[in-house]
mmCIF file of the N, C-alpha and C atoms, coordinates in Angstrom:
data_MODEL
# 
_entry.id   MODEL 
# 
loop_
_atom_site.group_PDB 
_atom_site.id 
_atom_site.type_symbol 
_atom_site.label_atom_id 
_atom_site.label_alt_id 
_atom_site.label_comp_id 
_atom_site.label_asym_id 
_atom_site.label_entity_id 
_atom_site.label_seq_id 
_atom_site.pdbx_PDB_ins_code 
_atom_site.Cartn_x 
_atom_site.Cartn_y 
_atom_site.Cartn_z 
_atom_site.occupancy 
_atom_site.B_iso_or_equiv 
_atom_site.pdbx_formal_charge 
_atom_site.auth_seq_id 
_atom_site.auth_comp_id 
_atom_site.auth_asym_id 
_atom_site.auth_atom_id 
_atom_site.pdbx_PDB_model_num 
ATOM 1   N N  . MET A 1 1  ? 111.695 105.548 94.132  1.00 0.00 ? 1  MET A N  1 
ATOM 2   C CA . MET A 1 1  ? 110.360 104.973 94.089  1.00 0.00 ? 1  MET A CA 1 
ATOM 3   C C  . MET A 1 1  ? 109.917 104.677 95.515  1.00 0.00 ? 1  MET A C  1 
ATOM 4   N N  . GLU A 1 2  ? 108.659 104.930 95.780  1.00 0.00 ? 2  GLU A N  1 
ATOM 5   C CA . GLU A 1 2  ? 108.106 104.646 97.094  1.00 0.00 ? 2  GLU A CA 1 
ATOM 6   C C  . GLU A 1 2  ? 108.129 103.153 97.393  1.00 0.00 ? 2  GLU A C  1 
ATOM 7   N N  . GLU A 1 3  ? 108.077 102.796 98.645  1.00 0.00 ? 3  GLU A N  1 
ATOM 8   C CA . GLU A 1 3  ? 108.008 101.388 99.034  1.00 0.00 ? 3  GLU A CA 1 
ATOM 9   C C  . GLU A 1 3  ? 106.652 100.839 98.594  1.00 0.00 ? 3  GLU A C  1 
ATOM 10  N N  . LEU A 1 4  ? 106.685 99.757  97.856  1.00 0.00 ? 4  LEU A N  1 
ATOM 11  C CA . LEU A 1 4  ? 105.455 99.180  97.322  1.00 0.00 ? 4  LEU A CA 1 
ATOM 12  C C  . LEU A 1 4  ? 105.004 97.998  98.173  1.00 0.00 ? 4  LEU A C  1 
ATOM 13  N N  . PRO A 1 5  ? 103.695 97.743  98.235  1.00 0.00 ? 5  PRO A N  1 
ATOM 14  C CA . PRO A 1 5  ? 103.151 96.633  99.024  1.00 0.00 ? 5  PRO A CA 1 
ATOM 15  C C  . PRO A 1 5  ? 103.209 95.307  98.257  1.00 0.00 ? 5  PRO A C  1 
ATOM 16  N N  . TRP A 1 6  ? 104.389 94.717  98.158  1.00 0.00 ? 6  TRP A N  1 
ATOM 17  C CA . TRP A 1 6  ? 104.577 93.501  97.371  1.00 0.00 ? 6  TRP A CA 1 
ATOM 18  C C  . TRP A 1 6  ? 103.864 92.314  97.998  1.00 0.00 ? 6  TRP A C  1 
ATOM 19  N N  . ARG A 1 7  ? 103.243 91.501  97.120  1.00 0.00 ? 7  ARG A N  1 
ATOM 20  C CA . ARG A 1 7  ? 102.568 90.263  97.529  1.00 0.00 ? 7  ARG A CA 1 
ATOM 21  C C  . ARG A 1 7  ? 102.959 89.164  96.560  1.00 0.00 ? 7  ARG A C  1 
ATOM 22  N N  . LYS A 1 8  ? 102.986 87.931  97.041  1.00 0.00 ? 8  LYS A N  1 
ATOM 23  C CA . LYS A 1 8  ? 103.235 86.789  96.165  1.00 0.00 ? 8  LYS A CA 1 
ATOM 24  C C  . LYS A 1 8  ? 102.194 85.721  96.462  1.00 0.00 ? 8  LYS A C  1 
ATOM 25  N N  . PRO A 1 9  ? 101.992 84.792  95.536  1.00 0.00 ? 9  PRO A N  1 
ATOM 26  C CA . PRO A 1 9  ? 100.973 83.760  95.739  1.00 0.00 ? 9  PRO A CA 1 
ATOM 27  C C  . PRO A 1 9  ? 101.256 82.929  96.988  1.00 0.00 ? 9  PRO A C  1 
ATOM 28  N N  . ASN A 1 10 ? 100.197 82.537  97.666  1.00 0.00 ? 10 ASN A N  1 
ATOM 29  C CA . ASN A 1 10 ? 100.338 81.689  98.850  1.00 0.00 ? 10 ASN A CA 1 
ATOM 30  C C  . ASN A 1 10 ? 101.035 80.375  98.529  1.00 0.00 ? 10 ASN A C  1 
ATOM 31  N N  . LEU A 1 11 ? 100.843 79.879  97.308  1.00 0.00 ? 11 LEU A N  1 
ATOM 32  C CA . LEU A 1 11 ? 101.466 78.612  96.915  1.00 0.00 ? 11 LEU A CA 1 
ATOM 33  C C  . LEU A 1 11 ? 102.989 78.674  96.930  1.00 0.00 ? 11 LEU A C  1 
ATOM 34  N N  . CYS A 1 12 ? 103.554 79.863  96.871  1.00 0.00 ? 12 CYS A N  1 
ATOM 35  C CA . CYS A 1 12 ? 105.010 80.015  96.872  1.00 0.00 ? 12 CYS A CA 1 
ATOM 36  C C  . CYS A 1 12 ? 105.609 79.750  98.243  1.00 0.00 ? 12 CYS A C  1 
ATOM 37  N N  . GLY A 1 13 ? 104.828 79.915  99.293  1.00 0.00 ? 13 GLY A N  1 
ATOM 38  C CA . GLY A 1 13 ? 105.360 79.725  100.635 1.00 0.00 ? 13 GLY A CA 1 
ATOM 39  C C  . GLY A 1 13 ? 106.576 80.609  100.847 1.00 0.00 ? 13 GLY A C  1 
ATOM 40  N N  . ASP A 1 14 ? 107.668 79.991  101.273 1.00 0.00 ? 14 ASP A N  1 
ATOM 41  C CA . ASP A 1 14 ? 108.915 80.731  101.486 1.00 0.00 ? 14 ASP A CA 1 
ATOM 42  C C  . ASP A 1 14 ? 109.849 80.624  100.293 1.00 0.00 ? 14 ASP A C  1 
ATOM 43  N N  . GLY A 1 15 ? 109.335 80.166  99.165  1.00 0.00 ? 15 GLY A N  1 
ATOM 44  C CA . GLY A 1 15 ? 110.148 80.011  97.961  1.00 0.00 ? 15 GLY A CA 1 
ATOM 45  C C  . GLY A 1 15 ? 110.709 81.339  97.479  1.00 0.00 ? 15 GLY A C  1 
ATOM 46  N N  . ASN A 1 16 ? 111.818 81.257  96.738  1.00 0.00 ? 16 ASN A N  1 
ATOM 47  C CA . ASN A 1 16 ? 112.449 82.487  96.251  1.00 0.00 ? 16 ASN A CA 1 
ATOM 48  C C  . ASN A 1 16 ? 112.381 82.607  94.737  1.00 0.00 ? 16 ASN A C  1 
ATOM 49  N N  . ASN A 1 17 ? 111.508 81.839  94.091  1.00 0.00 ? 17 ASN A N  1 
ATOM 50  C CA . ASN A 1 17 ? 111.350 81.917  92.646  1.00 0.00 ? 17 ASN A CA 1 
ATOM 51  C C  . ASN A 1 17 ? 109.871 82.095  92.338  1.00 0.00 ? 17 ASN A C  1 
ATOM 52  N N  . CYS A 1 18 ? 109.341 83.254  92.725  1.00 0.00 ? 18 CYS A N  1 
ATOM 53  C CA . CYS A 1 18 ? 107.907 83.493  92.617  1.00 0.00 ? 18 CYS A CA 1 
ATOM 54  C C  . CYS A 1 18 ? 107.623 84.851  91.995  1.00 0.00 ? 18 CYS A C  1 
ATOM 55  N N  . PRO A 1 19 ? 106.472 84.964  91.328  1.00 0.00 ? 19 PRO A N  1 
ATOM 56  C CA . PRO A 1 19 ? 106.061 86.290  90.868  1.00 0.00 ? 19 PRO A CA 1 
ATOM 57  C C  . PRO A 1 19 ? 105.585 87.101  92.065  1.00 0.00 ? 19 PRO A C  1 
ATOM 58  N N  . GLU A 1 20 ? 105.818 88.396  92.023  1.00 0.00 ? 20 GLU A N  1 
ATOM 59  C CA . GLU A 1 20 ? 105.346 89.300  93.064  1.00 0.00 ? 20 GLU A CA 1 
ATOM 60  C C  . GLU A 1 20 ? 104.613 90.449  92.403  1.00 0.00 ? 20 GLU A C  1 
ATOM 61  N N  . VAL A 1 21 ? 103.556 90.919  93.047  1.00 0.00 ? 21 VAL A N  1 
ATOM 62  C CA . VAL A 1 21 ? 102.712 91.964  92.492  1.00 0.00 ? 21 VAL A CA 1 
ATOM 63  C C  . VAL A 1 21 ? 102.476 93.022  93.560  1.00 0.00 ? 21 VAL A C  1 
ATOM 64  N N  . ALA A 1 22 ? 102.500 94.278  93.149  1.00 0.00 ? 22 ALA A N  1 
ATOM 65  C CA . ALA A 1 22 ? 102.134 95.390  94.026  1.00 0.00 ? 22 ALA A CA 1 
ATOM 66  C C  . ALA A 1 22 ? 101.096 96.228  93.295  1.00 0.00 ? 22 ALA A C  1 
ATOM 67  N N  . ILE A 1 23 ? 99.938  96.400  93.908  1.00 0.00 ? 23 ILE A N  1 
ATOM 68  C CA . ILE A 1 23 ? 98.848  97.138  93.278  1.00 0.00 ? 23 ILE A CA 1 
ATOM 69  C C  . ILE A 1 23 ? 98.676  98.475  93.994  1.00 0.00 ? 23 ILE A C  1 
ATOM 70  N N  . THR A 1 24 ? 98.699  99.554  93.209  1.00 0.00 ? 24 THR A N  1 
ATOM 71  C CA . THR A 1 24 ? 98.479  100.895 93.748  1.00 0.00 ? 24 THR A CA 1 
ATOM 72  C C  . THR A 1 24 ? 97.216  101.466 93.107  1.00 0.00 ? 24 THR A C  1 
ATOM 73  N N  . ASP A 1 25 ? 96.896  102.690 93.425  1.00 0.00 ? 25 ASP A N  1 
ATOM 74  C CA . ASP A 1 25 ? 95.683  103.314 92.879  1.00 0.00 ? 25 ASP A CA 1 
ATOM 75  C C  . ASP A 1 25 ? 95.723  103.469 91.362  1.00 0.00 ? 25 ASP A C  1 
ATOM 76  N N  . ASP A 1 26 ? 96.916  103.639 90.783  1.00 0.00 ? 26 ASP A N  1 
ATOM 77  C CA . ASP A 1 26 ? 96.993  103.932 89.355  1.00 0.00 ? 26 ASP A CA 1 
ATOM 78  C C  . ASP A 1 26 ? 97.837  102.960 88.539  1.00 0.00 ? 26 ASP A C  1 
ATOM 79  N N  . ALA A 1 27 ? 98.405  101.932 89.174  1.00 0.00 ? 27 ALA A N  1 
ATOM 80  C CA . ALA A 1 27 ? 99.260  101.004 88.430  1.00 0.00 ? 27 ALA A CA 1 
ATOM 81  C C  . ALA A 1 27 ? 99.393  99.677  89.171  1.00 0.00 ? 27 ALA A C  1 
ATOM 82  N N  . VAL A 1 28 ? 99.854  98.684  88.412  1.00 0.00 ? 28 VAL A N  1 
ATOM 83  C CA . VAL A 1 28 ? 100.192 97.383  88.987  1.00 0.00 ? 28 VAL A CA 1 
ATOM 84  C C  . VAL A 1 28 ? 101.641 97.114  88.616  1.00 0.00 ? 28 VAL A C  1 
ATOM 85  N N  . TYR A 1 29 ? 102.436 96.757  89.606  1.00 0.00 ? 29 TYR A N  1 
ATOM 86  C CA . TYR A 1 29 ? 103.858 96.483  89.410  1.00 0.00 ? 29 TYR A CA 1 
ATOM 87  C C  . TYR A 1 29 ? 104.070 94.987  89.557  1.00 0.00 ? 29 TYR A C  1 
ATOM 88  N N  . VAL A 1 30 ? 104.901 94.417  88.670  1.00 0.00 ? 30 VAL A N  1 
ATOM 89  C CA . VAL A 1 30 ? 105.148 92.984  88.660  1.00 0.00 ? 30 VAL A CA 1 
ATOM 90  C C  . VAL A 1 30 ? 106.659 92.767  88.633  1.00 0.00 ? 30 VAL A C  1 
ATOM 91  N N  . ARG A 1 31 ? 107.115 91.796  89.416  1.00 0.00 ? 31 ARG A N  1 
ATOM 92  C CA . ARG A 1 31 ? 108.537 91.457  89.422  1.00 0.00 ? 31 ARG A CA 1 
ATOM 93  C C  . ARG A 1 31 ? 108.693 89.988  89.805  1.00 0.00 ? 31 ARG A C  1 
ATOM 94  N N  . SER A 1 32 ? 109.888 89.477  89.625  1.00 0.00 ? 32 SER A N  1 
ATOM 95  C CA . SER A 1 32 ? 110.249 88.129  90.065  1.00 0.00 ? 32 SER A CA 1 
ATOM 96  C C  . SER A 1 32 ? 111.016 88.250  91.362  1.00 0.00 ? 32 SER A C  1 
ATOM 97  N N  . SER A 1 33 ? 110.759 87.357  92.298  1.00 0.00 ? 33 SER A N  1 
ATOM 98  C CA . SER A 1 33 ? 111.507 87.401  93.554  1.00 0.00 ? 33 SER A CA 1 
ATOM 99  C C  . SER A 1 33 ? 112.990 87.103  93.328  1.00 0.00 ? 33 SER A C  1 
ATOM 100 N N  . LEU A 1 34 ? 113.323 86.491  92.198  1.00 0.00 ? 34 LEU A N  1 
ATOM 101 C CA . LEU A 1 34 ? 114.732 86.239  91.868  1.00 0.00 ? 34 LEU A CA 1 
ATOM 102 C C  . LEU A 1 34 ? 115.445 87.494  91.384  1.00 0.00 ? 34 LEU A C  1 
ATOM 103 N N  . HIS A 1 35 ? 114.688 88.424  90.808  1.00 0.00 ? 35 HIS A N  1 
ATOM 104 C CA . HIS A 1 35 ? 115.255 89.673  90.266  1.00 0.00 ? 35 HIS A CA 1 
ATOM 105 C C  . HIS A 1 35 ? 114.398 90.860  90.718  1.00 0.00 ? 35 HIS A C  1 
ATOM 106 N N  . PRO A 1 36 ? 114.396 91.165  92.008  1.00 0.00 ? 36 PRO A N  1 
ATOM 107 C CA . PRO A 1 36 ? 113.478 92.176  92.532  1.00 0.00 ? 36 PRO A CA 1 
ATOM 108 C C  . PRO A 1 36 ? 113.718 93.602  92.027  1.00 0.00 ? 36 PRO A C  1 
ATOM 109 N N  . SER A 1 37 ? 114.866 93.866  91.444  1.00 0.00 ? 37 SER A N  1 
ATOM 110 C CA . SER A 1 37 ? 115.094 95.222  90.933  1.00 0.00 ? 37 SER A CA 1 
ATOM 111 C C  . SER A 1 37 ? 114.553 95.411  89.514  1.00 0.00 ? 37 SER A C  1 
ATOM 112 N N  . SER A 1 38 ? 114.138 94.335  88.857  1.00 0.00 ? 38 SER A N  1 
ATOM 113 C CA . SER A 1 38 ? 113.546 94.411  87.512  1.00 0.00 ? 38 SER A CA 1 
ATOM 114 C C  . SER A 1 38 ? 112.026 94.422  87.667  1.00 0.00 ? 38 SER A C  1 
ATOM 115 N N  . ILE A 1 39 ? 111.447 95.601  87.507  1.00 0.00 ? 39 ILE A N  1 
ATOM 116 C CA . ILE A 1 39 ? 110.025 95.783  87.778  1.00 0.00 ? 39 ILE A CA 1 
ATOM 117 C C  . ILE A 1 39 ? 109.307 96.259  86.517  1.00 0.00 ? 39 ILE A C  1 
ATOM 118 N N  . ALA A 1 40 ? 108.197 95.601  86.206  1.00 0.00 ? 40 ALA A N  1 
ATOM 119 C CA . ALA A 1 40 ? 107.339 96.035  85.099  1.00 0.00 ? 40 ALA A CA 1 
ATOM 120 C C  . ALA A 1 40 ? 106.163 96.808  85.685  1.00 0.00 ? 40 ALA A C  1 
ATOM 121 N N  . ARG A 1 41 ? 105.851 97.939  85.068  1.00 0.00 ? 41 ARG A N  1 
ATOM 122 C CA . ARG A 1 41 ? 104.710 98.757  85.505  1.00 0.00 ? 41 ARG A CA 1 
ATOM 123 C C  . ARG A 1 41 ? 103.611 98.622  84.467  1.00 0.00 ? 41 ARG A C  1 
ATOM 124 N N  . LEU A 1 42 ? 102.433 98.181  84.899  1.00 0.00 ? 42 LEU A N  1 
ATOM 125 C CA . LEU A 1 42 ? 101.288 98.018  84.015  1.00 0.00 ? 42 LEU A CA 1 
ATOM 126 C C  . LEU A 1 42 ? 100.190 98.985  84.442  1.00 0.00 ? 42 LEU A C  1 
ATOM 127 N N  . THR A 1 43 ? 99.447  99.473  83.461  1.00 0.00 ? 43 THR A N  1 
ATOM 128 C CA . THR A 1 43 ? 98.247  100.224 83.809  1.00 0.00 ? 43 THR A CA 1 
ATOM 129 C C  . THR A 1 43 ? 97.223  99.221  84.333  1.00 0.00 ? 43 THR A C  1 
ATOM 130 N N  . LEU A 1 44 ? 96.179  99.733  84.954  1.00 0.00 ? 44 LEU A N  1 
ATOM 131 C CA . LEU A 1 44 ? 95.144  98.834  85.459  1.00 0.00 ? 44 LEU A CA 1 
ATOM 132 C C  . LEU A 1 44 ? 94.475  98.068  84.317  1.00 0.00 ? 44 LEU A C  1 
ATOM 133 N N  . ALA A 1 45 ? 94.306  98.704  83.160  1.00 0.00 ? 45 ALA A N  1 
ATOM 134 C CA . ALA A 1 45 ? 93.713  98.038  81.995  1.00 0.00 ? 45 ALA A CA 1 
ATOM 135 C C  . ALA A 1 45 ? 94.639  96.944  81.470  1.00 0.00 ? 45 ALA A C  1 
ATOM 136 N N  . GLU A 1 46 ? 95.939  97.218  81.424  1.00 0.00 ? 46 GLU A N  1 
ATOM 137 C CA . GLU A 1 46 ? 96.900  96.200  80.973  1.00 0.00 ? 46 GLU A CA 1 
ATOM 138 C C  . GLU A 1 46 ? 96.907  95.011  81.924  1.00 0.00 ? 46 GLU A C  1 
ATOM 139 N N  . TRP A 1 47 ? 96.835  95.276  83.227  1.00 0.00 ? 47 TRP A N  1 
ATOM 140 C CA . TRP A 1 47 ? 96.806  94.204  84.220  1.00 0.00 ? 47 TRP A CA 1 
ATOM 141 C C  . TRP A 1 47 ? 95.542  93.353  84.036  1.00 0.00 ? 47 TRP A C  1 
ATOM 142 N N  . ARG A 1 48 ? 94.415  94.015  83.853  1.00 0.00 ? 48 ARG A N  1 
ATOM 143 C CA . ARG A 1 48 ? 93.151  93.305  83.650  1.00 0.00 ? 48 ARG A CA 1 
ATOM 144 C C  . ARG A 1 48 ? 93.234  92.428  82.400  1.00 0.00 ? 48 ARG A C  1 
ATOM 145 N N  . ASP A 1 49 ? 93.817  92.947  81.317  1.00 0.00 ? 49 ASP A N  1 
ATOM 146 C CA . ASP A 1 49 ? 93.964  92.167  80.087  1.00 0.00 ? 49 ASP A CA 1 
ATOM 147 C C  . ASP A 1 49 ? 94.902  90.983  80.297  1.00 0.00 ? 49 ASP A C  1 
ATOM 148 N N  . LEU A 1 50 ? 95.979  91.172  81.037  1.00 0.00 ? 50 LEU A N  1 
ATOM 149 C CA . LEU A 1 50 ? 96.914  90.082  81.311  1.00 0.00 ? 50 LEU A CA 1 
ATOM 150 C C  . LEU A 1 50 ? 96.244  88.974  82.109  1.00 0.00 ? 50 LEU A C  1 
ATOM 151 N N  . VAL A 1 51 ? 95.548  89.334  83.166  1.00 0.00 ? 51 VAL A N  1 
ATOM 152 C CA . VAL A 1 51 ? 94.868  88.336  83.996  1.00 0.00 ? 51 VAL A CA 1 
ATOM 153 C C  . VAL A 1 51 ? 93.812  87.598  83.183  1.00 0.00 ? 51 VAL A C  1 
ATOM 154 N N  . THR A 1 52 ? 93.062  88.330  82.378  1.00 0.00 ? 52 THR A N  1 
ATOM 155 C CA . THR A 1 52 ? 92.043  87.691  81.526  1.00 0.00 ? 52 THR A CA 1 
ATOM 156 C C  . THR A 1 52 ? 92.696  86.725  80.549  1.00 0.00 ? 52 THR A C  1 
ATOM 157 N N  . GLY A 1 53 ? 93.804  87.107  79.935  1.00 0.00 ? 53 GLY A N  1 
ATOM 158 C CA . GLY A 1 53 ? 94.518  86.231  79.007  1.00 0.00 ? 53 GLY A CA 1 
ATOM 159 C C  . GLY A 1 53 ? 95.015  84.969  79.698  1.00 0.00 ? 53 GLY A C  1 
ATOM 160 N N  . ILE A 1 54 ? 95.525  85.100  80.908  1.00 0.00 ? 54 ILE A N  1 
ATOM 161 C CA . ILE A 1 54 ? 95.988  83.932  81.660  1.00 0.00 ? 54 ILE A CA 1 
ATOM 162 C C  . ILE A 1 54 ? 94.812  83.018  81.960  1.00 0.00 ? 54 ILE A C  1 
ATOM 163 N N  . GLN A 1 55 ? 93.713  83.585  82.428  1.00 0.00 ? 55 GLN A N  1 
ATOM 164 C CA . GLN A 1 55 ? 92.533  82.784  82.743  1.00 0.00 ? 55 GLN A CA 1 
ATOM 165 C C  . GLN A 1 55 ? 91.965  82.072  81.518  1.00 0.00 ? 55 GLN A C  1 
ATOM 166 N N  . ASN A 1 56 ? 92.104  82.687  80.343  1.00 0.00 ? 56 ASN A N  1 
ATOM 167 C CA . ASN A 1 56 ? 91.587  82.112  79.098  1.00 0.00 ? 56 ASN A CA 1 
ATOM 168 C C  . ASN A 1 56 ? 92.575  81.166  78.425  1.00 0.00 ? 56 ASN A C  1 
ATOM 169 N N  . GLY A 1 57 ? 93.740  80.959  79.030  1.00 0.00 ? 57 GLY A N  1 
ATOM 170 C CA . GLY A 1 57 ? 94.713  80.020  78.481  1.00 0.00 ? 57 GLY A CA 1 
ATOM 171 C C  . GLY A 1 57 ? 95.484  80.551  77.282  1.00 0.00 ? 57 GLY A C  1 
ATOM 172 N N  . GLU A 1 58 ? 95.535  81.862  77.085  1.00 0.00 ? 58 GLU A N  1 
ATOM 173 C CA . GLU A 1 58 ? 96.198  82.436  75.923  1.00 0.00 ? 58 GLU A CA 1 
ATOM 174 C C  . GLU A 1 58 ? 97.715  82.266  75.943  1.00 0.00 ? 58 GLU A C  1 
ATOM 175 N N  . PHE A 1 59 ? 98.295  81.939  77.078  1.00 0.00 ? 59 PHE A N  1 
ATOM 176 C CA . PHE A 1 59 ? 99.743  81.869  77.180  1.00 0.00 ? 59 PHE A CA 1 
ATOM 177 C C  . PHE A 1 59 ? 100.263 80.456  77.338  1.00 0.00 ? 59 PHE A C  1 
ATOM 178 N N  . HIS A 1 60 ? 99.414  79.476  77.152  1.00 0.00 ? 60 HIS A N  1 
ATOM 179 C CA . HIS A 1 60 ? 99.861  78.080  77.228  1.00 0.00 ? 60 HIS A CA 1 
ATOM 180 C C  . HIS A 1 60 ? 100.723 77.756  76.004  1.00 0.00 ? 60 HIS A C  1 
ATOM 181 N N  . THR A 1 61 ? 101.791 77.023  76.243  1.00 0.00 ? 61 THR A N  1 
ATOM 182 C CA . THR A 1 61 ? 102.666 76.648  75.130  1.00 0.00 ? 61 THR A CA 1 
ATOM 183 C C  . THR A 1 61 ? 102.545 75.184  74.803  1.00 0.00 ? 61 THR A C  1 
# 
């Protein structure tokens, strides 16, 4: 796999337990900084739906 442009939220600072995201032209990759070899690949539509669900509070427990 090509080297991906990983980014994490600014709130994480130098923390090592943060979500990381890499966005390319055709996909969005998501991983945890604790387990960087476990990567989920989402289509752009799936990523948009996930972000919308988070913003709408669909994942609150």
